[in-house]
C-alpha positions in Angstrom: 0.0 0.0 0.0 2.9 2.4 0.7 4.2 1.8 -2.8 0.8 2.8 -4.2 0.7 6.0 -2.2 4.2 6.9 -3.3 3.3 6.3 -7.0 0.2 8.3 -6.8 1.9 11.2 -5.0 4.7 11.3 -7.6 2.4 11.5 -10.5 0.1 14.0 -8.7 3.1 16.3 -8.5 3.7 15.8 -12.2 0.2 16.9 -13.0 0.6 20.0 -10.8 3.9 21.0 -12.6 2.4 20.4 -16.0 -0.7 22.4 -15.1 1.6 25.3 -14.1 3.5 25.1 -17.4 0.2 25.0 -19.3 -1.1 28.1 -17.5 2.2 30.1 -17.8 1.3 33.2 -19.9 4.9 33.5 -21.1 5.0 30.0 -22.5 1.6 30.7 -24.2 3.2 33.6 -25.9 6.3 31.8 -27.1 4.9 28.3 -27.9 2.6 27.9 -30.8 -0.4 25.8 -29.9 -0.8 22.6 -31.8 -4.5 21.9 -32.5 -5.8 18.6 -31.3 -9.0 16.8 -32.3 -11.7 16.7 -29.7 -12.0 12.9 -30.3 -9.3 10.7 -31.6 -8.0 7.1 -31.8 -4.4 6.0 -31.5 -2.4 2.9 -31.0 -0.2 2.3 -27.9 2.7 0.0 -27.4 4.3 -0.5 -23.9 7.6 -2.3 -23.6 8.4 -3.1 -20.0 10.1 -5.4 -17.5 8.2 -6.9 -14.6 9.4 -6.7 -11.0 7.7 -9.8 -9.6 6.6 -9.4 -6.0 6.4 -12.2 -3.3 8.4 -14.7 -5.2 8.7 -17.8 -3.0 12.0 -18.4 -1.1 14.4 -20.7 -3.0 13.1 -19.7 -6.4 15.5 -17.6 -8.5 13.7 -15.2 -10.8 15.5 -13.6 -13.8 16.2 -9.9 -13.5 14.9 -9.0 -17.0 11.3 -10.1 -17.3 10.2 -8.6 -20.6 6.5 -7.9 -21.3 4.4 -5.9 -23.7 1.0 -4.2 -24.0 -0.5 -3.5 -27.5 -3.8 -2.0 -28.4 -5.8 1.1 -29.2 -7.1 4.0 -27.1 -10.1 6.2 -27.9 -9.5 9.7 -26.5 -11.9 12.5 -25.8 -10.6 16.0 -25.0 -12.5 18.2 -22.6 -13.3 21.3 -24.8 -10.2 23.4 -25.5 -8.4 22.3 -22.3 -5.3 20.3 -22.0 -7.2 17.4 -20.4 -8.6 14.3 -22.0 -9.9 10.9 -21.1 -8.9 7.7 -22.9 -10.3 4.2 -22.9 -9.7 1.2 -25.1 -8.9 -2.5 -25.5 -5.3 -3.5 -24.9 -3.6 -6.9 -24.9 -1.1 -7.3 -22.1 1.5 -10.1 -21.9 3.6 -10.8 -18.9 6.4 -13.3 -18.5 7.9 -14.9 -15.4 11.3 -16.4 -16.1 12.7 -18.5 -13.2 14.2 -21.8 -12.2 10.9 -23.0 -10.6 8.3 -25.4 -11.9 4.6 -24.8 -11.6 3.0 -27.9 -10.2 -0.1 -28.9 -8.2 0.2 -30.5 -4.8 -2.0 -33.2 -3.4 -4.6 -30.6 -2.3 -4.9 -29.2 -5.8 -3.0 -26.0 -5.0 -0.5 -24.6 -7.4 3.0 -24.3 -6.1 6.4 -23.4 -7.5 8.7 -26.3 -7.0 12.5 -26.0 -7.3 13.9 -27.6 -10.4 15.9 -30.8 -9.8 19.6 -30.3 -10.0 20.3 -33.7 -11.5 18.6 -36.6 -13.1 18.2 -40.1 -11.4 21.6 -41.1 -12.8 23.3 -38.1 -11.1 23.8 -36.1 -14.3 23.4 -32.4 -13.9 20.4 -30.7 -15.4 20.6 -27.4 -17.3 18.0 -25.5 -19.2 17.8 -22.7 -21.9 14.3 -21.4 -21.1 11.8 -21.8 -18.4 8.9 -19.4 -18.0 5.3 -18.7 -17.2 3.4 -16.5 -19.7 0.1 -14.7 -18.9 -1.9 -12.8 -21.5 -4.8 -10.5 -20.6 -7.4 -8.5 -22.5 -7.4 -5.2 -20.6 -9.6 -2.0 -20.7 -7.5 0.9 -19.3 -9.2 4.2 -18.3 -6.7 7.1 -18.3 -7.0 10.7 -17.4 -4.4 12.6 -19.5 -2.9 16.1 -19.5 -0.8 17.3 -22.5 0.7 20.8 -22.6 1.2 22.9 -25.7 4.9 22.0 -25.6 4.1 18.3 -25.9 4.9 17.3 -22.3 2.3 14.8 -21.1 1.2 12.8 -18.0 -1.5 10.4 -17.4 -2.9 8.5 -14.5 -5.4 5.7 -14.8 -6.8 2.3 -13.8 -7.1 -0.8 -15.8 -9.0 -4.0 -15.4 -9.1 -7.1 -17.6 -9.5 -10.8 -17.9 -7.2 -13.7 -18.6 -7.1 -15.0 -22.2 -4.1 -17.3 -22.0 -1.7 -18.9 -19.5 1.0 -21.4 -20.2 4.5 -22.5 -19.2 7.4 -23.3 -21.6 10.4 -25.4 -20.8 13.4 -26.1 -23.0 16.3 -28.0 -21.5 17.5 -31.3 -20.3 15.0 -34.1 -19.6 14.6 -34.5 -15.8 14.6 -38.3 -16.3 17.6 -38.4 -18.6 19.8 -35.3 -18.8 21.5 -36.5 -22.0 18.2 -35.8 -23.8 16.9 -32.3 -24.5 13.1 -31.7 -24.4 10.7 -28.9 -25.2 7.6 -28.9 -23.0 4.6 -26.5 -23.1 1.7 -26.8 -20.6 -1.4 -24.7 -21.2 -4.1 -23.5 -18.9 -2.2 -23.3 -15.6 -4.5 -24.2 -12.7 -5.8 -21.7 -10.1 -4.8 -18.5 -12.1 -7.2 -15.6 -11.3 -9.6 -15.0 -14.2 -9.7 -11.2 -13.6 -7.0 -8.7 -12.8 -6.8 -4.9 -12.1 -4.3 -2.2 -11.1 -3.2 1.4 -11.5 -0.9 2.7 -14.3 0.7 6.0 -15.1 2.8 7.7 -17.9 5.0 10.8 -18.0 6.8 11.8 -21.2 7.1 14.0 -24.2 4.9 13.8 -27.4 4.8 10.1 -28.4 7.3 8.6 -25.9 6.7 8.2 -22.2 7.9 6.4 -19.2 5.3 3.7 -18.2 4.4 2.1 -14.9 1.8 -0.4 -13.8 1.1 -1.6 -10.2 -1.1 -4.7 -10.0 -3.6 -4.6 -7.2 -4.6 -8.2 -7.8 -2.6 -11.5 -7.5 -1.9 -13.8 -10.4 -3.2 -16.9 -8.5 -6.3 -17.3 -6.4 -5.8 -16.6 -2.7 -5.0 -19.8 -0.8 -4.7 -21.8 -4.1 -1.4 -20.6 -5.4 1.7 -18.4 -4.7 1.2 -14.7 -3.9 2.8 -13.4 -7.1 1.9 -10.1 -8.6 3.8 -7.9 -11.1 5.0 -4.3 -11.0 5.8 -3.2 -14.5 8.3 -0.4 -15.5 9.2 0.5 -19.1 8.6 2.7 -22.1 5.4 3.7 -23.8 5.2 4.5 -27.5 2.2 6.0 -29.4 3.4 5.8 -33.0 0.0 6.4 -34.6 
């Protein structure tokens, strides 16, 4: 909760500073206003890495956890002001790379088990890829402010639902390390169907810093690990 308050406070300060810039008469006199349509549609691409919270002890998660959002946003500007509201469908993909294996225990709960270090013959096991992938259809709602100079900031909330979950493994066979296998398991058990969280952007024209803080867990409470992502990256609006 403290992280959420800090995030909201930081972006609230950004809005205040941008509002002062937008209302500065000197800047109005020296910067030529760029007309914007009252209603518009644009694509958005967010490239980010996830900071996974509450990873179980004994599981080593990779530092770079690349993910991506892609979709379109319908924007409506409030009269001739610098403020607008945006909403639209966005596909969000998150990856969790680690040395853990997602399994179900005898009670049907999903757990992350440590990968075996060797096969039954004592041969060491190595792998090239091991990840959990989650894809969501999200509907973000953003309140945006853009100054005449092109500096912008937005703060919003998004909610969505799961459209795909799977794990991928490429590496040595756990039963015989001399053999390499590729294994994909779809529809991971006990993943929450819905997710929601807060997001924000601060940038210039079509390039922004992007942040998302998930307020929901990946797995159902009591039925899986308490994982949730905090995303940090770059947002692009090319069209």
